[in-house]
C-alpha positions as CSV (number, residue, x, y, z in Angstrom):
1,X,0.0,0.0,0.0
2,X,1.3,3.4,-1.0
3,X,1.0,7.0,0.3
4,X,0.8,8.8,-3.1
5,X,0.4,12.4,-2.5
6,X,1.3,14.8,0.4
7,X,0.1,18.3,-0.1
8,X,0.8,21.3,2.1
9,X,1.5,24.9,1.2
10,X,5.2,25.4,2.2
11,X,5.4,29.1,1.3
12,X,6.2,31.5,4.1
13,X,3.6,32.0,6.7
14,X,2.6,35.5,7.8
15,X,3.6,36.8,11.2
16,X,-0.1,37.3,11.8
17,X,-0.7,33.6,11.5
18,X,-2.6,31.4,9.0
19,X,-4.6,28.2,8.8
20,X,-3.4,25.8,6.2
21,X,-4.8,22.6,4.9
22,X,-2.9,19.3,4.8
23,X,-4.1,16.7,2.3
24,X,-2.8,13.1,2.3
25,X,-3.9,10.5,-0.3
26,X,-3.1,7.1,-1.3
27,X,-4.3,3.4,-1.3
28,X,-7.1,2.3,0.9
29,X,-5.6,0.8,4.0
30,X,-2.4,2.8,3.9
31,X,-1.5,4.0,7.4
32,X,0.3,7.1,8.4
33,X,1.2,9.5,11.3
34,X,1.8,13.2,11.1
35,X,4.0,15.4,13.3
36,X,4.6,19.1,13.3
37,X,6.9,21.0,15.7
38,X,8.5,24.5,15.7
39,X,12.1,25.6,16.3
40,X,11.3,25.8,20.1
41,X,10.4,22.1,20.1
42,X,6.7,22.8,20.7
43,X,4.4,20.2,19.0
44,X,1.1,20.8,17.3
45,X,-1.9,19.2,19.0
46,X,-4.3,18.3,16.3
47,X,-7.1,18.2,18.9
48,X,-6.6,21.6,20.5
49,X,-5.1,23.3,17.4
50,X,-2.2,24.8,19.5
51,X,1.4,24.1,20.0
52,X,2.5,22.5,23.3
53,X,5.7,21.6,24.9
54,X,4.6,17.9,25.4
55,X,5.4,15.8,22.4
56,X,2.3,14.8,20.4
57,X,1.3,13.8,16.9
58,X,-1.6,12.7,14.7
59,X,-1.1,8.8,15.0
60,X,-1.9,5.8,13.0
61,X,-4.5,7.2,10.6
62,X,-5.7,4.7,8.0
63,X,-7.0,5.8,4.7
64,X,-10.6,4.7,4.0
65,X,-12.4,4.3,0.8
66,X,-12.2,8.0,0.0
67,X,-8.5,7.5,-0.3
68,X,-7.9,11.0,1.2
69,X,-7.4,12.5,4.6
70,X,-7.7,16.3,5.1
71,X,-6.7,18.3,8.2
72,X,-6.4,22.0,9.0
73,X,-3.4,23.3,10.9
74,X,-3.6,26.7,12.7
75,X,-0.3,28.5,12.8
76,X,-0.3,31.2,15.5
77,X,0.4,34.9,15.5
78,X,4.1,35.4,16.3
79,X,6.3,38.5,17.3
80,X,9.5,36.7,16.4
81,X,10.2,34.5,13.4
82,X,9.6,30.8,13.5
83,X,10.3,27.6,11.7
84,X,8.0,24.5,11.4
85,X,9.1,21.0,10.5
86,X,6.5,18.6,9.2
87,X,7.1,14.8,9.2
88,X,4.8,12.3,7.4
89,X,5.4,8.8,8.7
90,X,4.4,5.7,6.7
91,X,3.3,3.4,9.5
92,X,4.0,-0.3,9.5
93,X,6.7,0.3,6.9
94,X,7.2,-1.4,4.5
95,X,3.6,-2.6,4.4
96,X,2.8,1.1,3.9
97,X,5.3,3.0,1.7
98,X,5.7,6.4,0.1
99,X,5.6,7.0,-3.7
100,X,9.1,6.7,-5.2
101,X,11.5,9.5,-4.5
102,X,11.9,12.3,-7.0
103,X,14.6,14.8,-5.9
104,X,14.5,18.5,-6.6
105,X,17.5,21.0,-6.3
106,X,17.5,24.6,-5.1
107,X,19.4,27.3,-7.0
108,X,22.5,26.8,-4.7
109,X,22.6,23.1,-5.7
110,X,21.3,21.8,-2.3
111,X,18.4,19.5,-2.0
112,X,15.1,21.3,-2.0
113,X,13.1,19.1,0.4
114,X,9.9,21.0,-0.2
115,X,10.0,20.6,-4.0
116,X,11.0,17.0,-3.8
117,X,8.3,14.3,-3.7
118,X,8.1,10.7,-2.3
119,X,10.7,9.0,-0.1
120,X,13.1,6.1,-0.1
121,X,12.4,5.6,3.6
122,X,9.3,5.7,5.9
123,X,9.5,9.6,6.3
124,X,8.8,12.6,4.2
125,X,10.0,15.9,5.6
126,X,8.9,19.4,4.8
127,X,9.9,22.8,6.3
128,X,7.8,26.0,6.5
129,X,9.2,29.4,7.7
130,X,7.1,32.0,9.4
131,X,8.7,35.2,8.7
132,X,8.4,38.7,10.1
133,X,6.6,41.2,7.9
134,X,8.4,42.8,5.0
135,X,7.9,46.6,4.7
136,X,7.3,48.1,1.3
137,X,7.7,51.9,1.4
138,X,6.4,54.0,-1.5
139,X,8.4,57.2,-1.8
140,X,10.0,59.7,-4.3
141,X,13.6,60.4,-4.9
142,X,16.1,62.3,-7.0
143,X,18.4,59.4,-7.9
144,X,21.3,61.6,-8.9
145,X,20.9,63.7,-5.7
146,X,20.4,66.9,-7.8
147,X,21.1,70.0,-5.8
148,X,17.7,71.6,-6.3
149,X,16.0,68.6,-4.8
150,X,18.1,68.8,-1.8
151,X,16.6,68.9,1.8
152,X,13.1,68.1,0.4
153,X,10.8,66.2,2.6
154,X,8.7,63.2,1.5
155,X,5.5,61.9,3.1
156,X,5.6,58.2,2.3
157,X,3.1,55.3,2.4
158,X,4.1,51.9,3.7
159,X,2.7,48.5,3.1
160,X,3.3,45.3,5.2
161,X,3.5,41.9,3.5
162,X,4.9,38.4,3.8
163,X,7.8,37.2,1.6
164,X,6.4,35.4,-1.5
165,X,2.9,36.9,-1.0
166,X,0.8,38.4,-3.9
167,X,-1.1,41.6,-2.7
168,X,-2.8,42.6,-5.9
169,X,-3.4,46.3,-6.6
170,X,-3.0,48.9,-3.9
171,X,-3.8,52.7,-4.3
172,X,-1.3,55.0,-2.9
173,X,-0.8,58.7,-2.3
174,X,2.5,60.5,-1.3
175,X,3.5,64.1,-1.1
176,X,6.8,65.9,-1.6
177,X,7.6,69.3,-0.1
178,X,10.6,71.4,-1.3
179,X,13.1,72.9,1.0
180,X,13.0,76.7,1.9
181,X,13.7,78.9,-1.1
182,X,13.1,76.1,-3.6
183,X,10.2,75.3,-5.8
184,X,8.8,72.6,-8.0
185,X,7.3,72.6,-11.5
186,X,5.5,69.8,-13.3
187,X,7.0,69.0,-16.7
188,X,4.9,66.0,-17.5
189,X,2.8,63.3,-15.8
190,X,4.8,60.4,-14.3
191,X,4.9,57.1,-16.3
192,X,5.0,53.6,-15.1
193,X,8.7,53.3,-16.0
194,X,9.5,56.1,-13.5
195,X,9.2,53.6,-10.6
196,X,12.6,52.7,-9.4
197,X,14.3,51.1,-6.4
198,X,17.8,51.6,-4.9
199,X,19.7,48.7,-3.4
200,X,22.8,49.4,-1.3
201,X,25.8,47.1,-1.7
202,X,29.4,47.3,-0.5
203,X,32.4,47.6,-2.8
204,X,35.2,45.5,-1.5
205,X,37.9,47.3,0.4
206,X,41.0,48.3,-1.4
207,X,43.6,45.7,-1.0
208,X,45.7,43.2,-2.8
209,X,42.9,42.1,-5.1
210,X,40.7,45.3,-5.4
211,X,40.4,47.1,-7.6
212,X,41.2,44.7,-10.3
213,X,43.3,46.0,-13.2
214,X,42.2,45.0,-16.7
215,X,45.2,44.1,-18.9
216,X,44.8,46.9,-21.4
217,X,43.4,49.7,-19.2
218,X,45.4,52.8,-18.1
219,X,44.7,53.1,-14.5
220,X,46.4,56.4,-14.2
221,X,44.8,58.2,-17.1
222,X,45.7,61.8,-16.2
223,X,47.8,63.9,-13.8
224,X,45.5,65.4,-11.2
225,X,47.9,67.6,-9.2
226,X,51.5,68.6,-8.6
227,X,53.7,69.9,-5.8
228,X,57.3,70.5,-5.0
229,X,59.6,68.5,-2.7
230,X,60.9,70.5,0.3
231,X,64.2,68.7,1.0
232,X,66.0,65.9,-0.7
233,X,65.1,62.3,0.0
234,X,68.3,60.2,0.3
235,X,66.7,57.2,2.1
236,X,63.4,55.8,3.3
237,X,59.9,56.3,1.9
238,X,58.9,59.7,3.6
239,X,58.7,62.8,1.5
240,X,58.1,66.4,2.7
241,X,56.4,68.8,0.3
242,X,55.8,72.5,0.1
243,X,52.0,72.2,0.7
244,X,49.6,70.3,2.8
245,X,49.6,66.9,1.1
246,X,45.9,66.3,1.7
247,X,45.2,69.1,-0.8
248,X,47.5,67.7,-3.4
249,X,47.2,63.9,-3.4
250,X,45.2,60.9,-2.2
251,X,46.3,57.4,-1.1
252,X,46.8,55.3,-4.1
253,X,47.9,58.1,-6.5
254,X,50.8,57.2,-8.8
255,X,53.8,59.5,-8.4
256,X,55.9,60.7,-11.4
257,X,58.2,63.6,-12.1
258,X,59.5,65.4,-15.2
259,X,62.9,64.8,-16.8
260,X,65.7,67.2,-16.0
261,X,68.8,67.9,-18.2
262,X,72.2,69.5,-17.9
263,X,75.3,69.9,-20.1
264,X,78.6,67.9,-19.7
265,X,81.5,70.1,-18.8
266,X,84.6,68.5,-20.3
267,X,85.3,65.3,-22.2
268,X,84.9,62.0,-20.5
269,X,87.1,59.1,-21.6
270,X,87.0,55.8,-20.0
271,X,85.7,57.0,-16.7
272,X,82.4,56.5,-14.8
273,X,82.6,60.0,-13.3
274,X,81.1,62.9,-15.2
275,X,81.3,66.7,-14.5
276,X,78.3,68.9,-15.4
277,X,77.8,72.6,-15.8
278,X,75.7,72.8,-12.7
279,X,75.5,71.3,-9.2
280,X,74.2,67.8,-9.7
281,X,72.0,67.8,-6.5
282,X,69.7,70.3,-8.3
283,X,69.5,68.1,-11.5
284,X,69.4,64.5,-10.4
285,X,69.1,61.9,-7.6
286,X,70.6,58.5,-7.0
287,X,68.8,56.0,-9.1
288,X,67.9,58.4,-12.0
289,X,68.2,56.9,-15.5
290,X,70.7,58.7,-17.6
291,X,70.1,59.2,-21.4
292,X,71.0,61.7,-24.1
293,X,73.6,59.9,-26.2
294,X,73.6,56.6,-28.0
295,X,75.6,54.9,-25.2
296,X,73.2,55.9,-22.4
297,X,70.1,55.5,-24.5
298,X,70.5,51.7,-24.1
299,X,68.8,52.3,-20.7
300,X,71.6,50.6,-18.7
301,X,73.2,53.6,-17.0
302,X,72.0,55.2,-13.8
303,X,73.1,57.8,-11.3
304,X,75.1,56.0,-8.7
305,X,76.6,58.7,-6.6
306,X,76.5,62.5,-6.4
307,X,79.9,64.3,-5.8
308,X,81.6,60.8,-5.4
309,X,84.9,62.2,-4.2
310,X,83.5,64.9,-2.1
311,X,85.4,67.6,-3.9
312,X,83.1,68.7,-6.8
313,X,79.4,69.4,-6.4
314,X,79.1,69.3,-10.2
315,X,80.3,65.7,-10.5
316,X,78.4,62.4,-10.5
317,X,79.1,58.7,-11.0
318,X,77.2,56.3,-13.2
319,X,76.5,52.7,-12.5
320,X,74.0,49.9,-13.4
321,X,70.7,49.1,-11.7
322,X,70.4,45.8,-9.9
323,X,67.2,43.8,-9.5
324,X,66.6,45.3,-6.0
325,X,66.8,48.8,-7.4
326,X,70.3,49.6,-6.0
327,X,72.9,51.0,-8.3
328,X,76.1,49.0,-8.6
329,X,79.6,50.1,-9.9
330,X,80.3,49.5,-13.6
331,X,82.3,46.4,-14.3
332,X,84.2,48.2,-17.0
333,X,84.3,52.0,-16.5
334,X,86.3,52.4,-19.7
335,X,83.2,52.0,-21.9
336,X,82.0,55.4,-20.8
337,X,83.0,58.1,-23.4
338,X,81.1,61.4,-23.4
339,X,82.0,64.6,-25.2
340,X,82.1,68.0,-23.8
341,X,78.9,70.0,-24.3
342,X,76.5,67.0,-24.6
343,X,73.2,67.4,-22.9
344,X,72.2,64.6,-20.6
345,X,68.8,63.8,-19.4
346,X,67.8,62.4,-16.0
347,X,64.6,60.4,-15.3
348,X,63.6,59.4,-11.8
349,X,63.0,55.8,-10.9
350,X,59.4,57.0,-10.2
351,X,58.9,57.1,-13.9
352,X,59.8,53.5,-14.6
353,X,58.1,51.9,-11.7
354,X,54.6,52.2,-10.4
355,X,55.2,54.0,-7.1
356,X,52.1,55.2,-5.2
357,X,51.2,57.4,-2.2
358,X,51.0,55.0,0.7
359,X,49.9,57.3,3.5
360,X,49.3,61.0,4.2
361,X,51.1,62.5,7.3
362,X,52.3,59.0,8.3
363,X,53.6,60.0,11.7
364,X,50.7,62.4,12.4
365,X,53.2,65.2,13.0
366,X,53.6,67.0,9.7
367,X,50.6,67.7,7.3
368,X,53.2,68.3,4.5
369,X,54.6,64.8,4.6
370,X,53.5,61.6,2.9
371,X,55.0,58.1,2.4
372,X,55.7,56.2,-0.8
373,X,55.0,52.6,-1.6
374,X,58.8,52.1,-2.0
375,X,62.0,53.8,-1.2
376,X,63.3,56.0,-3.9
377,X,65.8,58.9,-3.7
378,X,64.5,62.3,-4.9
379,X,66.2,65.7,-5.3
380,X,65.2,68.7,-3.4
381,X,63.0,71.0,-5.4
382,X,61.7,68.4,-7.8
383,X,58.1,68.8,-8.9
384,X,56.1,65.6,-8.3
385,X,53.0,64.8,-10.3
386,X,50.2,62.8,-8.8
387,X,47.8,60.7,-10.9
388,X,44.7,59.4,-9.1
389,X,44.1,55.7,-9.6
390,X,41.0,54.8,-11.5
391,X,39.7,51.4,-12.4
392,X,36.8,49.8,-14.4
393,X,36.6,46.5,-12.5
394,X,36.0,46.0,-8.7
395,X,35.5,43.1,-6.4
396,X,32.2,42.9,-4.4
397,X,30.9,40.5,-1.7
398,X,27.6,40.4,-3.4
399,X,26.8,40.8,-7.1
400,X,23.6,38.7,-7.0
401,X,20.8,40.2,-9.0
402,X,22.9,43.0,-10.6
403,X,22.6,43.3,-14.3
404,X,24.3,45.3,-17.0
405,X,22.8,48.7,-17.4
406,X,22.0,49.2,-13.7
407,X,22.8,52.7,-12.7
408,X,25.2,53.4,-9.7
409,X,25.4,56.4,-7.4
410,X,27.6,57.1,-4.3
411,X,30.0,59.5,-2.8
412,X,33.0,58.4,-4.9
413,X,31.1,57.3,-7.9
414,X,31.5,59.3,-11.1
415,X,28.1,60.8,-12.3
416,X,26.5,58.8,-15.1
417,X,28.0,55.5,-14.0
418,X,26.3,52.2,-14.8
419,X,27.3,48.5,-15.0
420,X,28.7,47.7,-18.5
421,X,30.9,45.2,-20.2
422,X,34.5,46.3,-21.1
423,X,35.5,46.2,-24.7
424,X,38.8,47.6,-25.8
425,X,39.5,47.9,-29.5
426,X,42.5,48.9,-31.5
427,X,42.8,49.9,-35.1
428,X,46.1,49.0,-36.8
429,X,47.1,50.9,-40.0
430,X,45.3,49.3,-43.0
431,X,43.4,46.8,-40.9
432,X,39.9,46.5,-39.4
433,X,39.2,47.3,-35.8
434,X,40.4,44.6,-33.6
435,X,39.1,43.6,-30.1
436,X,42.0,43.2,-27.8
437,X,40.3,42.7,-24.5
438,X,36.8,42.2,-23.1
439,X,35.2,41.6,-19.7
440,X,31.6,41.1,-18.8
441,X,29.8,43.6,-16.6
442,X,29.0,41.0,-14.0
443,X,31.3,38.1,-13.3
444,X,30.7,35.7,-10.5
445,X,34.3,34.5,-10.9
446,X,33.3,30.9,-10.2
447,X,31.6,31.8,-6.9
448,X,28.2,30.0,-6.2
449,X,25.2,31.7,-4.7
450,X,24.8,31.4,-0.9
451,X,21.4,31.1,0.6
452,X,20.7,31.8,4.3
453,X,17.8,32.9,6.6
454,X,18.1,36.1,8.6
455,X,18.3,35.2,12.1
456,X,15.8,37.7,13.2
457,X,13.2,37.8,10.5
458,X,13.6,34.3,8.9
459,X,13.5,36.0,5.5
460,X,15.8,34.6,2.8
461,X,19.1,36.3,2.0
462,X,21.0,35.4,-1.2
463,X,24.6,36.6,-1.8
464,X,27.2,35.8,-4.4
465,X,30.6,37.2,-4.5
466,X,32.0,38.4,-7.8
467,X,33.3,41.3,-9.8
468,X,31.6,44.2,-11.5
469,X,32.7,46.4,-14.4
470,X,31.6,50.0,-14.8
471,X,31.3,52.0,-17.9
472,X,33.6,54.6,-16.5
473,X,36.8,54.2,-14.4
474,X,36.2,54.9,-10.6
475,X,38.7,56.5,-8.3
476,X,40.8,54.4,-5.8
477,X,38.7,55.8,-2.9
478,X,35.6,53.8,-4.1
479,X,37.1,50.7,-2.3
480,X,35.2,50.0,0.9
481,X,32.2,52.4,0.0
482,X,28.6,51.5,0.1
483,X,27.0,52.5,-3.2
484,X,23.4,52.5,-4.6
485,X,22.4,50.3,-7.5
486,X,19.3,51.6,-9.2
487,X,16.8,49.2,-10.9
488,X,14.7,51.3,-13.3
489,X,12.4,48.7,-14.9
490,X,10.0,46.1,-13.5
491,X,12.3,43.4,-14.9
492,X,15.4,45.0,-13.3
493,X,13.5,45.4,-9.9
494,X,12.5,41.7,-10.0
495,X,16.0,40.6,-10.8
496,X,17.6,42.7,-8.1
497,X,15.1,42.4,-5.3
498,X,12.7,39.5,-6.1
499,X,9.7,41.9,-6.1
500,X,7.3,41.7,-9.0
501,X,5.7,45.1,-9.1
502,X,4.3,47.7,-11.5
503,X,2.7,51.1,-11.2
504,X,-0.3,52.4,-13.1
505,X,-2.7,55.3,-13.1
506,X,0.1,57.7,-12.0
507,X,-0.8,61.4,-11.5
508,X,1.0,64.3,-10.0
509,X,-0.6,67.6,-8.9
510,X,0.9,70.8,-7.4
511,X,-0.6,73.0,-4.8
512,X,-0.8,76.7,-5.5
513,X,1.2,79.0,-3.2
514,X,-0.3,81.8,-1.2
515,X,1.4,84.7,0.6
516,X,0.5,88.2,1.6
517,X,1.8,91.7,0.8
518,X,3.7,93.3,3.6
519,X,3.1,96.8,2.5
520,X,1.0,98.6,-0.2
521,X,2.5,99.3,-3.7
522,X,1.4,102.0,-6.3
523,X,2.0,101.3,-9.9
524,X,5.1,99.3,-9.2
525,X,6.5,95.9,-10.4
526,X,8.3,95.4,-7.1
527,X,5.9,93.7,-4.6
528,X,7.0,93.0,-1.0
529,X,5.6,89.7,0.3
530,X,5.8,87.6,3.5
531,X,7.5,84.7,1.7
532,X,8.8,83.7,-1.7
533,X,8.9,80.0,-1.0
534,X,7.5,77.7,-3.6
535,X,7.5,80.5,-6.3
536,X,9.6,80.0,-9.4
537,X,11.1,82.8,-11.4
538,X,9.8,82.9,-15.0
539,X,7.0,80.3,-14.2
540,X,4.8,81.3,-11.4
541,X,1.9,83.6,-12.3
542,X,0.1,85.7,-9.7
543,X,-3.6,86.4,-9.0
544,X,-5.6,88.1,-6.2
545,X,-7.4,91.1,-5.1
546,X,-6.0,94.1,-7.0
547,X,-4.6,92.1,-9.9
548,X,-6.5,93.2,-12.9
549,X,-8.9,90.1,-13.7
550,X,-9.3,91.3,-17.3
551,X,-5.6,91.1,-18.0
552,X,-3.3,88.1,-18.2
553,X,-2.0,87.2,-14.9
554,X,1.5,88.7,-14.5
555,X,4.5,86.4,-14.1
556,X,7.1,86.6,-11.3
557,X,10.3,87.8,-13.2
558,X,12.6,87.9,-10.2
559,X,12.6,86.9,-6.6
560,X,14.7,89.5,-4.7
561,X,14.5,87.8,-1.4
562,X,12.6,84.8,-0.1
563,X,11.8,85.7,3.5
564,X,12.2,88.3,6.2
565,X,11.6,92.0,6.0
566,X,13.3,92.2,2.6
567,X,11.2,89.6,0.9
568,X,9.9,90.9,-2.4
569,X,9.1,89.9,-5.9
570,X,9.4,91.6,-9.3
571,X,6.4,91.0,-11.6
572,X,6.2,91.3,-15.3
573,X,3.6,94.1,-15.1
574,X,3.2,97.0,-12.6
575,X,0.5,96.6,-9.9
576,X,-1.3,98.8,-7.3
577,X,-1.9,96.7,-4.3
578,X,-2.9,97.3,-0.6
579,X,-1.0,96.0,2.4
580,X,-2.1,92.5,3.7
581,X,-3.6,91.3,0.4
582,X,-3.5,87.5,-0.2
583,X,-1.9,86.6,-3.5
584,X,-2.1,83.2,-5.2
585,X,0.8,81.9,-7.3
586,X,0.2,79.2,-9.9
587,X,2.4,77.1,-12.1
588,X,4.9,76.1,-9.4
589,X,4.7,75.3,-5.8
590,X,6.2,73.9,-2.6
591,X,4.2,70.7,-2.4
592,X,3.3,68.0,-5.0
593,X,1.1,65.1,-4.5
594,X,1.6,61.8,-6.4
595,X,-1.1,59.3,-6.6
596,X,-1.5,55.9,-8.4
597,X,-1.9,52.2,-8.1
598,X,0.8,49.8,-7.2
599,X,0.4,46.2,-8.3
600,X,2.4,43.7,-6.3
601,X,2.4,40.2,-7.7
602,X,5.2,38.9,-5.6
603,X,6.8,40.2,-2.4
604,X,10.6,39.8,-2.2
605,X,12.6,38.9,0.9
606,X,13.9,42.3,2.0
607,X,12.4,45.5,3.0
608,X,12.2,47.7,0.0
609,X,11.6,51.3,-0.9
610,X,9.9,51.8,-4.3
611,X,10.4,55.4,-5.4
612,X,9.1,57.7,-8.2
613,X,12.0,59.2,-10.1
614,X,11.3,63.0,-9.6
615,X,13.8,63.9,-12.2
616,X,11.7,62.4,-14.9
617,X,8.7,64.7,-14.4
618,X,9.5,67.5,-12.0
619,X,11.9,70.5,-12.4
620,X,13.2,71.9,-9.1
621,X,14.9,75.2,-8.7
622,X,16.3,77.4,-5.9
623,X,17.4,81.0,-5.3
624,X,20.7,80.5,-7.3
625,X,18.9,79.3,-10.4
């Protein structure tokens, strides 16, 4: 005899509790027992319909001619998350058996016991999670944090739901109020695609593996600042500059310096010592590469010593660079032959190695000092150039749900950044354009997704480490930042958050602004008012007692001041008005109201804020506009 079907809804249970039906069917005479217990080891009593500490079960039920047994299970209201384990036992096994086992796997490759059917033993196990409510907040945002939307206030609407639930269509209404001295104007009505969500993720901290250099990218694309060395560096990694280093460089910047040159004073024949026209300490440092004649242009000659005999400040000695960067004596000085009057060039070791800023004010006692990533000798007065590091590719602890095209915002994120594949092409003379390197926008780098339950809410969390590529290089300081990834379509929202949502019947309305005159005016375009907040130059029109109703309402041309005793407006036509008159201004305002319907077909696992992108249908402005 066989138990053929075991049906129970294993989706998450609401924190407010639910009643669920269990159905067991099979051959007549098949016998089973049913046991349900929670994570606190309390057992469900099928007689009292409550959980109790004493172990109990529904025992030895035999299917009759109906072939089916049905029972209701009452899951209680909870204030903390819970987990329920359900066991179906085939009694008198193997006289009663389960249907043959068919295994199902979850996305992370583990066995999905809820989706699997049947059993190879006497037991079938199912698990049900009771999660705390998820909060859905409907709001409005300027995703690019535009200045004129700054300090606005938003009255939001919240919805509570259970992970995996379908809520249908819910009407909503939210309002947005501009900050003082700012105003809103409606450009067009919002559209369904203006619904977005922002998800915060961490960029991996800067370290040995982050950022990740692509083979063909220039991670130091431009010089960003310069400053002059104050005192020669003859050992160690610390450098003192003319200026406060925090204003000239950042950690991770590459350091380079310009070539110097000087003229040889006297023929040099078979000697590694060369006399120049000027003091060598002002032209070179130990470790500088020497070039300017065929012999030296081989790249094998370097400054070994300044004033080697201690008797001539214009003399230096050449040598060869070793693997450790030290300069050794020439094995055969007789090879050096240099004519009088030849101009030699000197290039710092900074220019042939990637030397970076390691720390600013490393000893916390000199704001003009920084340390380098390696020890290099530098001459006093040399001008150093600093190039901020920028990279396309970065490591992240969680790239799950991110897709190419997703917008990114953050403190150290370049405006207009989004996730994009990297494709570097070159065009050789007479040949077609050739792709020399490519990288996907999202690369999991062989990492599998990790599934876990939040210890507090029991809601599912999915993470997957990987790498992300942006359409623009990002500065070194991005490492360790928390940034916002913006999903801007229903499909992108679903992929990123698990929510299946859409907006419809969207409408925005703006409230007129009212204020009063603070003194009378006679045939003047300047009108003193109590406040100019919510009024927009060149947009707002004015009406009220004293404004000629037969004429077109005048427009506010200029706002002289927004508040206080000096608050006043300049109108497009002269007016004669009494003190204390109430004026109404239309076309712009302080407060907008957005209404619509939100359809939620599936609730995701995390709290979410769904926002209307104000930049798509509202213009904001302030006093400086």
